[in-house]
C-alpha positions as CSV (number, residue, x, y, z in Angstrom):
1,M,0.0,0.0,0.0
2,Y,1.2,3.5,-0.8
3,I,0.5,7.1,0.1
4,Y,1.4,10.1,-2.0
5,L,2.8,13.1,-0.2
6,P,4.0,16.4,-1.5
7,K,7.7,16.1,-2.4
8,H,8.9,18.0,0.6
9,Q,7.4,15.5,3.0
10,T,8.2,11.9,3.8
11,C,6.1,9.3,5.5
12,N,6.8,5.7,6.8
13,H,3.6,3.8,6.1
14,H,2.5,1.3,8.7
15,T,-0.7,-0.5,9.7
16,L,-1.9,0.2,13.2
17,P,-3.7,-2.5,15.2
18,I,-7.5,-2.6,14.9
19,A,-9.0,-0.4,17.5
20,H,-12.6,-0.3,18.8
21,T,-14.7,2.8,19.2
22,T,-16.3,3.1,22.6
23,T,-17.4,6.7,22.9
24,T,-20.4,8.7,21.8
25,Y,-20.3,10.0,18.3
26,R,-21.9,12.8,16.4
27,H,-22.7,12.6,12.7
28,R,-24.2,15.0,10.3
29,Y,-25.5,14.3,6.8
30,M,-26.1,17.2,4.3
31,H,-28.0,16.2,1.2
32,R,-28.5,18.1,-1.9
33,H,-30.2,15.8,-4.4
34,R,-30.6,15.9,-8.1
35,Q,-33.3,13.4,-8.8
36,A,-33.5,11.0,-11.8
37,Q,-36.6,10.5,-13.9
38,T,-39.7,12.0,-12.2
39,Q,-38.5,12.0,-8.7
40,P,-38.5,15.7,-7.4
41,Q,-35.5,17.5,-6.2
42,N,-35.1,18.7,-2.7
43,T,-32.4,19.5,-0.1
44,H,-32.3,18.1,3.4
45,T,-29.9,18.5,6.3
46,H,-30.0,16.8,9.7
47,T,-27.9,16.4,12.7
48,H,-28.2,14.0,15.5
49,T,-26.3,12.4,18.3
50,M,-25.9,8.6,18.5
51,G,-24.5,6.5,21.3
52,C,-22.3,3.5,20.4
53,G,-21.9,0.3,22.3
54,G,-19.1,-0.9,20.1
55,S,-17.4,-0.6,16.8
56,K,-19.9,-2.5,14.7
57,P,-23.7,-3.2,14.8
58,T,-24.8,-6.7,15.4
59,D,-27.5,-7.0,12.7
60,S,-25.3,-9.0,10.2
61,G,-22.1,-7.5,9.0
62,G,-21.3,-5.8,5.8
63,G,-18.6,-8.0,4.8
64,G,-17.1,-9.2,1.6
65,G,-18.7,-10.5,-1.6
66,S,-18.6,-9.2,-5.1
67,G,-19.3,-5.7,-6.2
68,G,-16.5,-3.7,-4.7
69,G,-18.8,-0.9,-3.6
70,G,-21.3,0.2,-6.2
71,G,-23.7,1.9,-3.9
72,G,-24.2,5.6,-3.5
73,S,-25.6,7.4,-0.5
74,D,-27.7,10.1,-2.0
75,G,-31.3,10.1,-3.3
76,G,-34.2,12.5,-3.6
77,S,-37.1,14.0,-1.6
78,D,-39.1,10.8,-1.2
79,P,-38.8,8.4,1.7
80,T,-36.4,6.3,-0.3
81,N,-33.5,8.7,0.3
82,D,-34.3,11.2,3.0
83,L,-32.2,10.3,6.0
84,Q,-34.2,12.6,8.3
85,V,-34.5,12.3,12.0
86,A,-37.7,14.0,13.2
87,N,-38.1,16.1,16.4
88,K,-34.4,16.2,17.2
89,K,-33.2,19.0,19.5
90,P,-30.3,21.2,18.2
91,E,-27.0,19.6,19.1
92,K,-24.8,21.4,21.6
93,K,-21.4,22.2,20.3
94,K,-19.0,19.7,21.8
95,K,-15.4,20.2,22.9
96,R,-13.0,19.2,20.3
97,K,-10.5,16.3,21.0
98,G,-7.5,18.2,19.7
99,K,-7.3,19.3,16.0
100,L,-10.2,18.3,13.8
101,L,-8.8,16.2,11.0
102,Q,-10.7,17.0,7.7
103,V,-10.8,14.5,4.9
104,L,-12.2,15.0,1.4
105,V,-13.5,11.9,-0.3
106,A,-13.5,12.3,-4.1
107,G,-13.4,10.2,-7.2
108,Y,-15.0,9.2,-10.4
109,Q,-18.7,8.4,-10.3
110,Q,-19.6,4.8,-9.3
111,S,-16.1,4.3,-7.9
112,G,-17.3,3.1,-4.5
113,K,-16.5,6.1,-2.4
114,S,-20.1,6.3,-1.1
115,T,-19.7,2.7,0.0
116,F,-16.6,3.6,1.9
117,F,-18.6,6.3,3.6
118,K,-21.2,3.8,4.6
119,Q,-18.4,1.6,6.1
120,L,-17.4,4.6,8.2
121,Q,-21.0,4.8,9.4
122,I,-20.9,1.1,10.3
123,I,-17.5,1.0,12.0
124,H,-17.6,4.4,13.8
125,L,-21.2,5.3,14.2
126,N,-22.9,2.0,15.0
127,G,-24.9,1.9,11.7
128,W,-28.3,3.5,11.2
129,T,-31.4,4.3,13.2
130,D,-34.6,2.2,12.6
131,V,-36.1,5.2,10.7
132,E,-33.1,5.4,8.4
133,K,-33.1,1.6,7.8
134,A,-36.7,1.7,6.7
135,Q,-35.9,4.5,4.3
136,L,-32.8,2.7,3.0
137,M,-34.8,-0.5,2.4
138,T,-37.2,1.5,0.2
139,N,-34.2,2.6,-1.7
140,L,-32.9,-0.9,-2.1
141,K,-36.3,-2.1,-3.4
142,S,-36.2,0.7,-6.1
143,N,-32.9,-0.8,-7.3
144,V,-34.9,-3.9,-8.4
145,I,-36.7,-1.8,-11.1
146,Q,-33.7,0.4,-11.8
147,G,-31.4,-2.5,-12.3
148,I,-33.7,-4.5,-14.5
149,K,-34.4,-1.5,-16.6
150,E,-30.6,-1.0,-17.1
151,V,-30.2,-4.6,-18.2
152,L,-33.1,-4.3,-20.7
153,E,-31.6,-1.1,-22.1
154,A,-28.3,-2.9,-22.5
155,A,-30.0,-5.8,-24.2
156,E,-31.5,-3.4,-26.7
157,D,-28.1,-1.8,-27.3
158,L,-26.6,-5.2,-27.9
159,E,-29.5,-6.1,-30.2
160,I,-30.6,-9.0,-28.0
161,E,-34.2,-9.8,-28.7
162,F,-36.5,-11.4,-26.1
163,E,-38.9,-14.2,-26.8
164,E,-42.6,-13.3,-27.4
165,D,-43.6,-14.8,-24.0
166,D,-41.0,-12.6,-22.2
167,Q,-41.9,-9.3,-24.1
168,E,-44.9,-8.7,-21.8
169,L,-42.5,-8.7,-18.8
170,V,-40.1,-6.3,-20.7
171,D,-43.0,-4.0,-21.4
172,L,-44.0,-4.0,-17.7
173,F,-40.5,-2.7,-16.6
174,E,-40.4,-0.1,-19.4
175,E,-43.5,1.5,-17.9
176,K,-42.3,1.4,-14.3
177,N,-40.7,4.3,-12.5
178,P,-38.5,3.0,-9.7
179,F,-39.2,6.0,-7.5
180,D,-43.0,5.7,-7.5
181,E,-44.3,4.9,-4.1
182,G,-45.3,1.2,-4.0
183,A,-43.8,0.5,-7.4
184,V,-42.1,-2.7,-6.3
185,D,-45.2,-5.0,-5.7
186,Q,-45.5,-8.7,-6.0
187,E,-46.1,-8.4,-9.7
188,V,-42.8,-6.7,-10.2
189,V,-41.0,-9.2,-8.0
190,D,-42.3,-12.1,-10.0
191,A,-41.6,-10.4,-13.3
192,A,-38.0,-9.6,-12.2
193,K,-37.4,-13.2,-11.2
194,S,-38.8,-14.5,-14.5
195,L,-36.6,-12.1,-16.5
196,W,-33.5,-12.8,-14.4
197,A,-33.9,-16.5,-15.2
198,T,-33.8,-15.9,-19.0
199,Q,-30.7,-16.6,-21.1
200,N,-30.9,-13.1,-22.6
201,V,-30.5,-11.4,-19.2
202,K,-27.8,-13.8,-18.2
203,D,-25.9,-13.0,-21.4
204,V,-26.2,-9.2,-20.7
205,W,-25.2,-9.6,-17.0
206,A,-22.1,-11.6,-18.0
207,Q,-20.9,-8.4,-19.8
208,K,-21.9,-5.9,-17.1
209,D,-18.3,-4.9,-16.2
210,S,-17.8,-3.6,-19.7
211,L,-21.2,-1.9,-20.2
212,S,-21.4,1.9,-19.6
213,N,-25.0,2.0,-18.5
214,I,-25.0,-0.6,-15.7
215,S,-24.9,1.3,-12.4
216,C,-26.7,-1.2,-10.2
217,V,-23.7,-3.6,-10.2
218,N,-25.0,-5.5,-7.2
219,L,-28.3,-6.4,-8.9
220,D,-27.2,-10.1,-8.7
221,Y,-27.1,-9.8,-4.9
222,I,-30.5,-8.1,-4.9
223,M,-32.0,-10.8,-7.1
224,D,-30.5,-13.6,-4.9
225,N,-32.2,-12.0,-1.9
226,I,-35.3,-10.4,-3.6
227,D,-37.9,-12.3,-1.6
228,R,-36.4,-11.3,1.8
229,I,-35.7,-7.7,0.6
230,C,-39.2,-7.2,-0.8
231,A,-41.1,-8.8,2.1
232,D,-43.4,-6.6,4.1
233,G,-41.6,-5.0,7.1
234,A,-38.2,-6.2,6.1
235,A,-35.2,-4.4,7.7
236,P,-31.9,-4.1,5.8
237,T,-28.7,-5.8,7.0
238,N,-25.5,-3.8,6.8
239,E,-24.6,-5.7,3.6
240,D,-27.9,-4.7,2.1
241,V,-27.1,-1.0,2.7
242,L,-23.6,-1.3,1.3
243,R,-25.0,-2.8,-1.9
244,T,-27.7,-0.2,-2.4
245,R,-27.1,2.0,-5.4
246,N,-28.0,5.7,-5.7
247,R,-25.5,8.2,-6.9
248,T,-24.2,11.0,-4.7
249,T,-24.9,14.6,-5.7
250,G,-24.1,17.5,-3.5
251,T,-22.3,17.0,-0.3
252,V,-22.5,14.5,2.5
253,E,-20.6,15.0,5.8
254,L,-19.7,12.5,8.5
255,E,-18.2,13.5,11.8
256,F,-17.0,11.2,14.7
257,T,-14.5,11.0,17.5
258,F,-12.1,8.1,17.3
259,E,-11.4,6.3,20.6
260,N,-12.3,9.5,22.5
261,K,-9.0,11.0,21.3
262,Q,-9.3,12.4,17.8
263,D,-12.1,14.2,15.9
264,F,-12.6,13.4,12.2
265,K,-14.7,15.1,9.6
266,F,-15.2,13.2,6.3
267,V,-16.8,15.0,3.3
268,D,-18.1,13.0,0.4
269,V,-18.7,15.0,-2.8
270,G,-20.5,13.9,-6.0
271,G,-18.5,12.4,-8.8
272,Q,-20.5,13.8,-11.7
273,K,-18.8,16.4,-13.8
274,S,-21.0,19.2,-12.6
275,E,-19.9,18.4,-9.0
276,R,-16.2,18.2,-9.5
277,R,-15.5,22.0,-9.7
278,K,-16.8,22.2,-6.1
279,W,-14.3,19.8,-4.7
280,S,-11.6,22.4,-3.8
281,Q,-14.3,24.7,-2.3
282,V,-15.9,22.1,0.0
283,L,-13.0,22.0,2.5
284,E,-10.4,24.7,3.0
285,N,-7.0,23.1,3.3
286,P,-8.1,19.5,4.0
287,D,-5.6,17.3,5.9
288,A,-6.2,14.4,3.4
289,V,-7.8,13.8,0.1
290,L,-9.0,10.2,-0.7
291,Y,-9.4,9.6,-4.4
292,F,-11.4,6.6,-5.5
293,T,-11.3,4.9,-8.9
294,S,-13.0,1.7,-10.1
295,L,-10.5,-0.8,-11.3
296,P,-12.8,-2.8,-13.7
297,D,-13.6,0.4,-15.6
298,W,-10.4,0.2,-17.7
299,D,-12.3,-0.6,-20.9
300,V,-15.8,0.8,-20.1
301,P,-16.7,3.7,-22.4
302,I,-18.1,6.9,-21.0
303,M,-21.7,7.7,-21.9
304,V,-20.9,10.8,-24.0
305,D,-17.8,9.6,-25.9
306,A,-17.5,5.9,-26.8
307,K,-13.8,6.4,-27.7
308,K,-12.9,7.4,-24.2
309,T,-12.9,5.0,-21.2
310,K,-14.0,5.7,-17.7
311,M,-10.6,5.0,-16.4
312,E,-9.0,7.5,-18.8
313,E,-11.3,10.1,-17.5
314,S,-10.7,9.1,-13.9
315,I,-6.9,9.5,-14.5
316,E,-7.5,13.0,-15.9
317,I,-9.5,13.9,-12.8
318,W,-6.8,12.4,-10.6
319,E,-4.2,14.6,-12.4
320,S,-6.3,17.7,-11.6
321,V,-6.6,16.6,-8.0
322,V,-2.8,16.1,-7.4
323,N,-2.2,19.5,-9.1
324,T,-4.8,21.4,-7.1
325,E,-3.2,24.2,-5.1
326,A,-5.8,23.9,-2.3
327,F,-4.6,20.3,-1.7
328,A,-0.9,21.2,-1.8
329,D,-0.5,20.4,2.0
330,A,-2.8,17.5,2.1
331,I,-1.9,13.8,2.1
332,I,-3.4,12.4,-1.1
333,I,-4.3,8.7,-1.1
334,L,-5.3,6.7,-4.1
335,F,-7.9,3.9,-3.8
336,L,-8.0,1.4,-6.6
337,N,-11.4,0.0,-5.7
338,K,-13.6,-3.0,-6.8
339,V,-10.6,-5.3,-6.9
340,D,-12.9,-8.3,-6.6
341,L,-14.6,-7.4,-9.8
342,F,-11.3,-6.5,-11.5
343,D,-9.5,-9.7,-10.6
344,D,-12.5,-11.7,-12.0
345,K,-12.8,-9.6,-15.1
346,I,-9.1,-10.0,-16.2
347,K,-9.7,-13.7,-16.4
348,K,-12.3,-13.1,-19.2
349,V,-11.3,-9.8,-20.8
350,K,-7.7,-9.2,-21.9
351,L,-6.1,-6.1,-20.3
352,K,-3.7,-6.1,-23.3
353,D,-6.4,-5.2,-25.7
354,T,-6.6,-1.8,-23.9
355,F,-2.9,-1.5,-22.9
356,P,-0.9,-3.0,-25.8
357,N,2.4,-2.9,-23.8
358,Y,1.0,-5.0,-20.9
359,E,2.6,-8.4,-20.7
360,G,1.3,-9.6,-17.3
361,G,-1.6,-11.7,-18.6
362,S,-4.3,-12.4,-16.0
363,D,-1.9,-12.1,-13.0
364,P,-3.7,-9.8,-10.6
365,K,-0.5,-8.3,-9.0
366,E,0.9,-7.4,-12.4
367,A,-2.4,-5.9,-13.5
368,H,-2.6,-3.8,-10.3
369,R,0.9,-2.6,-10.9
370,L,0.0,-1.5,-14.4
371,I,-3.0,0.6,-13.2
372,R,-0.9,2.1,-10.4
373,E,1.7,3.1,-13.0
374,E,-0.9,4.7,-15.2
375,F,-2.0,7.0,-12.3
376,A,1.6,7.6,-11.2
377,S,2.5,8.8,-14.7
378,V,0.6,12.0,-14.2
379,L,2.0,13.0,-10.8
380,P,3.4,16.6,-10.6
381,E,6.9,17.1,-12.0
382,G,9.4,16.3,-9.3
383,A,7.2,14.0,-7.3
384,A,8.8,10.7,-6.3
385,K,6.6,8.1,-7.9
386,E,7.8,5.5,-5.5
387,S,6.2,7.5,-2.7
388,L,2.8,7.1,-4.4
389,Q,0.9,4.8,-2.1
390,V,-2.2,3.1,-3.1
391,H,-4.8,1.0,-1.3
392,V,-6.2,-1.8,-3.5
393,T,-9.6,-2.4,-2.0
394,C,-13.0,-3.9,-2.1
395,A,-15.1,-1.3,-0.3
396,L,-17.7,-3.9,0.6
397,D,-15.2,-5.6,3.0
398,T,-15.7,-4.0,6.4
399,E,-12.6,-5.4,8.0
400,Q,-10.4,-4.3,5.2
401,I,-11.8,-0.7,5.4
402,R,-11.3,-0.8,9.1
403,T,-7.6,-1.6,8.6
404,V,-7.3,1.0,5.8
405,F,-8.8,3.7,8.1
406,N,-6.2,2.9,10.8
407,A,-3.4,3.1,8.3
408,M,-4.7,6.4,7.0
409,R,-5.1,7.7,10.6
410,G,-1.5,6.7,11.3
411,A,-0.2,8.6,8.2
412,M,-2.2,11.7,9.1
413,T,-1.0,11.6,12.7
414,E,2.6,11.2,11.6
415,R,2.2,14.1,9.2
416,M,0.7,16.3,11.8
417,L,3.6,15.5,14.2
418,S,6.2,16.3,11.5
419,K,4.6,19.7,11.1
420,I,5.3,20.6,14.7
421,G,8.9,19.3,14.6
422,F,8.5,15.7,16.0
C-alpha cells in the first residue's frame, strides 16, 4: 500500500492495530439531491447524536462478496433517500478532541466512495437508526426496477431480442418508475425473477463490467435476496445497505471521534462532472484527500464519448486533484477499488487489448501494478513516484476498510507531528 505526499514530506507507512470505538459520536448528513426520472429534487440537512456500544452493529455484518462498492448514498425527496430524524433537538457544540482532521473523499462516479462512507458509518457510528433503515430499504427495493431497466436497455443496445412470451415482462418494466411509491409490488418481484432467469438477461449480465449504462452492479445480490428484501416489514442488513445504489450529488458529511481521542470530519462529494468543480471549495486546506477509482472500468466507455474509457477520464480527474493548489499540503491517497470485480474480469477480458504494452496476462498483481503506474505517470513534476501509495480495495469488505482507516489515521498523525517538529 502507498500514500502520495508532496515532495517536501516523507512518511513511513505502517498499519496500526485494529481499535474499537467506545465513545459517543456525532454525525451529520447534508444532502442536496438531483433526482433522476420524475423524482422531485429537494435538499435536506439533519444532525443527531448517536450512542455507540461498540465498533460495529450486530445485525449482520457488511462483509465481503462481489461488487467492490457500487452503492451511492444520495437520493431524492421521497422516503427512499431522506435520512431525516424528526423532532431532534439542536445539538450542543462539543469540545474538540485536539485538532479536527478533515478528509475530502472524491473520485470518479460509481467508484465506491459512497460505499466507503457507509463503512465509516458502520465502523464508527454503529450503523443506522430504525427510521433510516426503513428508508434505506425502500431505496434498495427501487434498485430492483432500476437494475432490471438498465439490463433491458443494455440488451437493446446489444440487439438482443426477447422471446414473445417474455416481451410482456419487458413492457412492464419499461412502464415502471423505480421512484414511484409502492412501485415494487409482487407483480414486479415475480416479473423480475422471471426475466432474471432468461438466457438473454444472463448474457447481458455476463458483460456488465464492460457496459457503460450498468450502475446497479449489485443487482445479482439483490436478485438472490429479492424475496427477503421485498417482504413486508423487512429491515436491511449492513450488507444490504452497502450494496444499495444511488448516486451522490451535492455534499454528505460525517463526523465522529475516534477512541475519544481524535475528531474526524469526512466530506463526500458527488463524482458527476457538474460536481467536480466544487471539490476544492468544500473544505479549506483538508488534511487528506482520498481519491477513488474503479479498477474494472479500464475498458468501459463513458456515456458521452464511446472512444474514451471511464478509467481514462478518472486519470484525468486524478491529475487535476494532485495539481490542485488547495490540496498542496494534504496527504493524497489513491484507492484502486472494486478489486474483486477487477480480478475476476481480467480472467475473461484481456487487459492487453486496452494496454498493448502490458505483458502480465491475468496475473492480478501485475495488473494492479499496471494501473498504479498509469496513475503515477501524471503526478506533478518532481514528485517521487515510488512514494505514491495506493490502497487496492474492495469497499464492501468492512474489516479491510477498518484496517485502511487505521493506516490512514497513522499517516495523518505522523504528518501532523512532523509539522510541529517531531
